[in-house]
C-alpha positions in Angstrom: 61.6 8.7 -28.7 59.0 11.3 -27.6 57.7 11.6 -31.2 57.2 7.8 -31.4 55.3 7.8 -28.1 53.0 10.6 -29.3 52.3 8.8 -32.5 51.4 5.6 -30.5 49.0 7.6 -28.4 47.4 9.2 -31.4 46.8 5.8 -32.9 45.1 4.6 -29.7 42.8 7.6 -29.3 40.2 6.5 -31.8 39.9 3.2 -30.0 39.3 4.9 -26.7 36.8 7.3 -28.2 34.9 4.4 -29.8 34.5 2.6 -26.5 30.8 2.4 -25.6 29.6 3.0 -22.1 28.0 -0.1 -20.5 25.0 0.3 -18.2 24.4 -2.6 -15.8 20.7 -3.2 -15.2 19.8 -5.8 -12.6 16.4 -7.7 -12.4 14.8 -10.6 -10.7 15.9 -14.0 -11.7 12.5 -15.4 -12.5 10.2 -15.2 -15.5 7.6 -12.4 -15.3 5.6 -12.7 -18.6 4.9 -10.7 -20.6 7.3 -8.2 -19.1 10.5 -10.1 -18.6 11.3 -13.7 -19.3 13.9 -16.1 -20.7 13.8 -16.7 -24.4 16.1 -18.6 -26.7 19.3 -18.0 -24.8 18.4 -14.4 -24.2 15.9 -12.3 -22.2 12.8 -11.1 -23.9 9.7 -9.2 -22.9 8.2 -5.7 -23.1 10.5 -4.3 -20.4 13.6 -5.8 -21.9 12.8 -4.5 -25.4 12.0 -1.0 -24.0 15.2 -0.8 -22.1 17.3 -2.0 -25.0 15.5 0.5 -27.3 16.1 3.4 -24.8 19.8 2.4 -24.4 20.2 2.5 -28.2 18.7 6.0 -28.1 21.1 7.1 -25.3 24.1 5.5 -27.1 25.1 3.0 -24.4 25.3 -0.8 -24.2 23.0 -2.4 -21.6 24.0 -5.5 -19.7 21.2 -7.3 -17.9 22.0 -9.3 -14.8 19.4 -11.7 -13.4 19.7 -12.1 -9.6 17.6 -13.0 -6.6 15.4 -9.9 -6.1 16.8 -9.0 -2.7 20.4 -9.3 -4.2 19.4 -7.1 -7.1 18.1 -4.4 -4.7 21.3 -4.6 -2.7 23.4 -4.2 -5.8 21.7 -0.8 -6.5 21.8 0.2 -2.9 25.6 -0.3 -2.9 26.1 1.3 -6.3 27.3 -1.9 -7.9 24.6 -1.6 -10.6 23.3 1.4 -12.5 19.6 0.5 -12.5 17.0 -2.1 -11.6 14.1 -3.2 -13.9 10.5 -3.7 -12.9 10.8 -1.8 -9.7 7.7 -0.7 -7.8 8.0 2.5 -5.8 8.1 2.3 -2.0 9.2 4.6 0.7 12.0 2.3 1.7 13.3 2.0 -1.9 13.2 5.8 -2.5 16.1 6.0 0.0 18.5 4.4 -2.5 16.7 4.5 -5.9 15.7 7.3 -8.3 12.1 6.9 -9.6 11.7 9.3 -12.5 8.2 9.5 -14.0 9.8 9.4 -17.4 11.3 6.0 -16.7 8.0 4.1 -16.2 8.1 0.8 -18.1 4.5 -0.2 -17.6 1.5 0.2 -15.2 0.5 -2.9 -13.4 -3.2 -3.5 -12.6 -3.6 -5.6 -9.5 -6.4 -8.1 -8.7 -7.4 -11.0 -6.5 -7.7 -14.5 -8.0 -9.8 -17.4 -6.7 -10.3 -20.9 -7.8 -13.3 -21.2 -10.2 -14.6 -24.2 -8.3 -14.5 -22.5 -4.9 -18.2 -22.4 -4.0 -17.8 -20.1 -1.0 -19.4 -16.7 -1.3 -16.1 -14.7 -1.5 -17.0 -11.2 -0.3 -14.8 -8.6 -2.1 -16.7 -5.7 -3.7 -13.6 -3.5 -3.4 -13.5 -3.6 0.5 -10.5 -5.3 2.0 -12.4 -6.0 5.2 -14.4 -8.6 3.2 -11.2 -10.6 2.7 -10.3 -11.0 6.4 -11.4 -14.7 6.6 -9.2 -15.8 3.7 -5.6 -16.8 3.3 -4.1 -14.6 0.6 -0.9 -15.7 -1.2 1.6 -13.1 -2.3 5.3 -13.0 -3.4 8.0 -11.9 -1.0 9.7 -8.6 -1.8 7.1 -7.7 -4.4 5.8 -4.1 -4.2 2.1 -4.5 -3.9 -0.3 -1.5 -3.3 0.3 0.0 0.1 -3.4 -0.2 1.0 -3.2 -4.0 0.8 0.1 -4.3 2.7 -1.0 -2.0 5.5 -4.6 -3.1 6.0 -4.7 -4.7 9.5 -5.7 -8.3 10.0 -5.3 -9.7 6.5 -3.9 -13.3 6.4 -1.0 -12.6 4.0 0.9 -15.8 3.1 4.3 -15.0 1.6 5.9 -17.3 -1.0 9.3 -17.3 -2.6 9.5 -17.5 -6.4 7.1 -16.4 -9.1 3.4 -16.4 -9.9 3.6 -20.1 -10.9 4.3 -20.9 -7.2 1.3 -18.9 -6.2 -0.9 -20.6 -8.8 0.0 -24.0 -7.6 -0.6 -23.1 -4.0 -4.0 -21.7 -4.9 -5.0 -24.8 -7.0 -3.7 -27.1 -4.3 -5.9 -25.3 -1.7 -3.0 -24.1 0.5 -4.3 -20.6 0.0 -7.8 -19.2 -0.7 -6.8 -16.2 -2.9 -3.7 -14.8 -4.5 -3.0 -11.2 -5.3 -0.9 -10.2 -8.4 -0.6 -8.2 -11.5 -3.6 -9.3 -13.6 -1.6 -9.6 -16.9 1.2 -11.4 -15.1 -1.0 -13.9 -13.4 -3.2 -14.6 -16.4 -0.1 -15.1 -18.6 1.5 -17.5 -16.1 -1.8 -19.4 -15.8 -2.0 -19.8 -19.6 1.6 -21.1 -19.6 0.5 -23.7 -17.0 -2.7 -24.5 -18.9 -4.8 -23.6 -15.8 -6.4 -20.4 -17.0 -9.8 -21.9 -17.0 -9.5 -22.9 -13.4 -9.2 -19.3 -12.2 -11.5 -16.4 -11.8 -10.5 -12.7 -11.3 -12.6 -11.1 -8.6 -14.1 -7.8 -9.6 -13.3 -5.0 -9.3 -9.5 -5.0 -9.8 -7.5 -3.6 -7.0 -5.5 -0.5 -7.9 -2.7 0.3 -10.3 1.0 0.8 -9.7 3.8 1.9 -12.1 6.8 -0.3 -12.7 10.0 1.7 -13.2 13.5 1.4 -14.5 14.9 2.8 -11.3 18.4 4.1 -11.0 20.8 3.8 -8.1 21.3 6.9 -6.0 24.7 5.6 -4.9 26.2 5.1 -8.3 28.2 8.1 -9.6 26.4 9.9 -12.4 23.1 8.1 -11.8 21.0 11.3 -11.8 22.3 12.3 -15.2 21.9 8.7 -16.5 18.3 8.6 -15.3 17.5 11.8 -17.1 19.1 10.6 -20.3 17.0 7.4 -20.2 13.8 9.4 -19.4 14.5 11.6 -22.4 15.0 8.5 -24.5 11.8 6.9 -23.4 10.0 10.2 -24.3 11.4 10.0 -27.8 10.3 6.4 -28.1 6.8 7.4 -27.2 6.8 10.2 -29.7 8.0 7.9 -32.5 5.5 5.2 -31.6 8.2 2.6 -30.8 7.1 2.5 -27.2 3.5 1.8 -28.1 4.4 -0.9 -30.6 6.4 -2.8 -28.0 3.6 -2.6 -25.5 1.1 -3.8 -28.1 3.4 -6.7 -29.2 3.1 -8.1 -25.7 -0.6 -7.5 -25.3 -0.1 -4.6 -22.8 -2.5 -1.6 -22.8 -1.1 1.8 -23.6 0.1 3.9 -20.6 -2.6 6.2 -19.2 
């Protein structure tokens, strides 16, 4: 009887050994081209391909879950997800997320957009004080540069949803300006066929890295973050990282 039990366990061991670890990565439930968006029954975009390539290097399966952004953050805060994609670094998020410089997915360049037919002399010139008279649209729970969020007196008009919502609000004259990642906003505008109705005010306004950030609460998260950082490093050395960035029209990381 004991021999039969041992033989049964021996037969099951290869199956257990072959079981692949699954890493749960949460993200916002919108489309954020060219970084993350819905394709033909699957997610596509530069961040998606980078995470999938890194997971292959690490030897794990990655399972993406698209959720409302506040819910995605809460999942990582409670240790119910391993990581969150496209996360900007803030003091609040550092309390429950690990931001490793090796896990930067892209660097977002921010800018202010106006209607091309707006004849008012919009004063920008890199000084936020010049924007005090204007209503500026932004997305709720989006990690904008701290200098913009903390500057006193700005008329910040929050919107739920994605850049398409901000673009419609701008073109319908409910706001005077919108702030966003320049590549994201321009890609969204092209998808709506309104790119020629916008102008990007110069100069652009700061840069901020977007991370694959790992939950501090989840057991083994530090080790997993380091494994992914090492994988991203190998992807850069092999040129895979750069090819994915170029495929989606993104500049190489500085």
